[in-house]
N, C-alpha and C positions, 0 to 999 in steps of 0.2 A: 504494500500500500504506500503510494507516494503522495504526500500532501504538500502542496505549495501554499505558503503563507505570505501574502503581500502586506507590508506594514509601512507606516510613515517613517521614512529614513531620517537619520540624524536627529532623532527626537526621542527623549527618554520614554515618554508615554508610548510612542510607537514601538520601541524595542520591548518595553515591559508588556505591552499588549500581545505582541507576537510570542513572547516567552510564556505568558500565562495561558493564552489560548491554546498553544501547542501542548502544554502540559495537560490541560483539560480535555482536549480532543483525543489525545493519546490514551489517557487513563480511562475515559468513559467509552470511547468508540473503537480506537485502533491501536491496541497495545503493540509496541514494536514497530510502528510506522516509521517510514523515512520522511524527514521534514526538510523541505527546501525553502529558505527564506529569501524574499526579494524586496529590497527597499524601493519605495516610490517617493518622488519629489514633486512638489507643485511647480508646474511649468506654465509658460504662456499658452502652449498648445497641448492640453492634457487629453490624451486618448489612450484607451486601453487596447493594446494590440491583441487580436484574437489568439495569436500563438503563445501569448504569455500564460494562458490558462491551460497548462499542459499536465496538471496533476490528476491523480484519480479523484482527489478532493482539492478544491481551490477555495481559499479564504482571503478576504481583505479585512484588516483591522486598522482602526484609527486613520482611515483614508476614505476618499469619496467612493460613492456607489458605482458599480458597473452593471449594466443589464445583460452582460454576457451569459448565455444559457449554461455555461460550464461553471459559473460561480456557485459554490455550495453554501458558504457561510459569509456573513458580513456583519461587522460591528462598527458603529461609529457614533460620535457624540458631538460633532461639529454642526453649527447652525447651517453652514454652507456645505451640506453633504452630497448634493446632487448637481451634476454638471448641467443638466437640462430639466425642464418640466416633464419631459417624457420619461426620464430616469426616475423622477419622483413618483410618477404614476405607475411605472413598472414595479417599483418597490411596494407601493400600496396594494397592488394586485397579487403580490407574492403570498402563497399559502403554505410555504415550506416550514415556517416557524424558525428558520435558521438565518434569517436576515433581520437584524435587530438594530434599532436606532432610538436614541434617547438623548437629546441635546441638554437635558437637565443635569447630566453627569459632568463633573469637572475633569474627569479623566476617562479614557476608554478602558484602561486596565480595571478600574473599579467597576465600570459597567459590565465588563465581561465576567468579573469575579462574582458579582451579585446575580447575574443571570445564570451562571453555571451552578451556583449554590441553590438558588430558588427553584429553577426549573429542572435541574439534573442531579441535585444532591451532591455536587462536587465540592470538596473542601481541600485546600492545600495550605495548612497552617504555616509551613515553612516559607511560603511566598507572601505572608502577611506584610512583611517589611517592604517588599517590592511594591505591593498594592498601595500601601500607605504613602510611600515616597512618590509614586507616579501621580497620586492625587495632589500631593503638596506641590510638586514641580509643575504639572500641567495646569493646575488650578491656581497657581501663584498664591498658595496658602502659607507663605512664610510669615514669621512674626514681624520681620522688618526687612528693609533693603540690605542692611549689613549682612544678614543671614544668607540672602540670595546671592550676594556678590562676593563675599569673602570665602566661600566654598569650604566651610569647615566639615560638613558631613560627608561620609563616603558617597552617598547618592549624588551630592553636588559635584564631587570630583569626577564621578562617572559620567554625569551629564556633560561636563566639559569635554570629555573624550568622545562621547557619542556625537555631540554637536560639532566638534572641531576637527575630528580626524578625517583625512583625505580618503575618498572612496568609501566602500561599504564593508571592507574585510574586517576591520576592528569591530564594527557594530554587529556583524554576523556572529563573530566569536562571543561577544558579550551576550547576545540573545541566548545562545546555547548554554552559556554559564548561568545566566539568570534563571533558567528553567529549574535548577537544582541547588545553586550556591547562593550564599548570602552576599550582600552588596560589599561589605567590608573585605571579604575574602577575594572578591573579584578585583577591587581596586588595588589590593596588595600584590597582585600578580606582577612579576617583573615586566612582562610585556605591556601591561597597562600603565605601570609607572613610567616606562620609557616613553610612552605617548603623552602621558599627563604632564610631565615636567616642562617640555617646550611649549605645550599648549597653555600651561599656566602662565608662563612668561609672556606669551602673546595676549593672554587675558589681561594681564597687568598693563601691557602696552595699549590694549584697546580702551582701557579706562582713560588713559592719557589722550588718545586720539579723539574720543568722544568729548572729553572735557575741553579740548582745544577747538573742536568744530561746532559744538552745540550752543544754541541760544535759546532763551525762554522768553516768550511774549504772551501775556494773558493766560498763563498757566499751561501753554503748549510748548514743549521742547521740539526743536527742529535741528536736524543735522544731516549732512551729506557726506558719505564716505566713499564716493566714487573716486577712484585713483589711489585709494589706500589698499595696501596688501592685507585685506581682511575679508574672509569668506563669511564670517558670522560673528556675533558678539552676544554676550549675556544681556538679555533684554531688560534686566533690572538696573543696569548701570546708569541709565538716564535718571532714574528716581533716587539712586544712591547719590548722584551728583546734584540733583535739583529736587530735594524732598518736598518743596512747595508746589510742585507741578501736578497737573491733572492728566494730561495726555502727552504722548510723544509720537512724532512722525519722522521717519528717516528714509534715506535712499542709500542702497548699497548694491554692489555688483558681485557676481560670482561667475564661474566658468560657463554656466548654462542659463543664467537669467539676470535681469535687472529687477531688484526687489524694492517695493515700498512697504515698510513695516509701520503699522499703526497700533498703538497700545495705550492703555490707561494705567495710572498709578494704583497699585493694590492698596496703598496707604494714603489716600488722597486727602487734601485739606477740604475739598468739596467733592461730593459724590458725582461721578461722571453721569451724564444724561444721554449720551449718544450710544447707539448700537453700532459698534465699529464693524462688525461683520456685514451689516446692511450697507454701510458706506462703501466698504471694499467691494461688495457685490456689484455696485454700480459701475465699477471699472474692471469687472471680470475676476475679482478676487473673492475673498471670503474669510471665514474664521469663526470666532466666538463674539459674543456681545462686547466683551472687554478687551479683546485683542484680535487683530486681523492682518491680512497681508495681500498684496497684489503682485503677481509675477508677470513681467514683460520680457520680451526677447532681449538677448544680450546687447543688441545694437540700438535699443530704444531708451537710451539714457536721458535724452532731452525730454521725451514724452514722460518718463518716470518723474523727472524733476517738476514738470508742469502739474502732473496729477498730485504729487506730494504737496506742492504749494497750494493747490485748490483745497485739499483735505485739511491742511493746517489752518487755512483761512476760515474754513467752515467750523472747525473746532474752536478757534479763537472767538468766533462770533457769538458763541454761547456763553 
């Protein structure tokens, strides 16, 4: 039995969802199954190629819906879970009971664990810490910005490796370790430490880059990282630097996209009033009510800057 699991790549909740789901599906349905994990990234042109669904069982966790008839399982918790209205209607017509969606959950890992327990009686006490931290990290449930940025907990160190490592090889190994090992044991592995140390130095440098580039006006932080050698950054750094802010809008570039990130301060002086996923959806992006993103093609830098400026102006106007 070959099971292909698609997950949100370079995301702690995506990796944790893949690990928890595969433990659940193996223990309940397919003991001894072969698992193949495939990371998915949000791109300007998101299409699921038919040949991707080559498993005896195919699952997507923590990522958008596909109407491919070979899709067996689907779990997601994002407001922007459907690429088209037709996909949403296809999901509503599904009667398998194996395609599940609930945007009220702060993490997909917690969603999967609760469904697995409630509907299938599955329990994995050894994965309780994994579920807890996926919910903290994806739901921004930190006590303060210092906790989120200074990376004291093993889960936070592992998040840096998952988000910052090149390619998917390290994430794929971490997913397999997550299925049975504790987070502190994974972080302590020499292979992970070798990746963590230079990424931590880049993390410290990114704090300096954002401090240098960011401005705040009417509670909205804005910065442009185009031209900087930085594929990603800890999204709580802006609130660490500007604790009096409510929103942040940024532009950055990677090898496969130009990205507009839109977020809200988890510890705001004034409660955010905008649904950021809905704003991002207007430009082809999406996310959650409190955090969203838009992916454009790598050569659309000026368009990204215009869109980011429009969104920042809209947020300032409130």
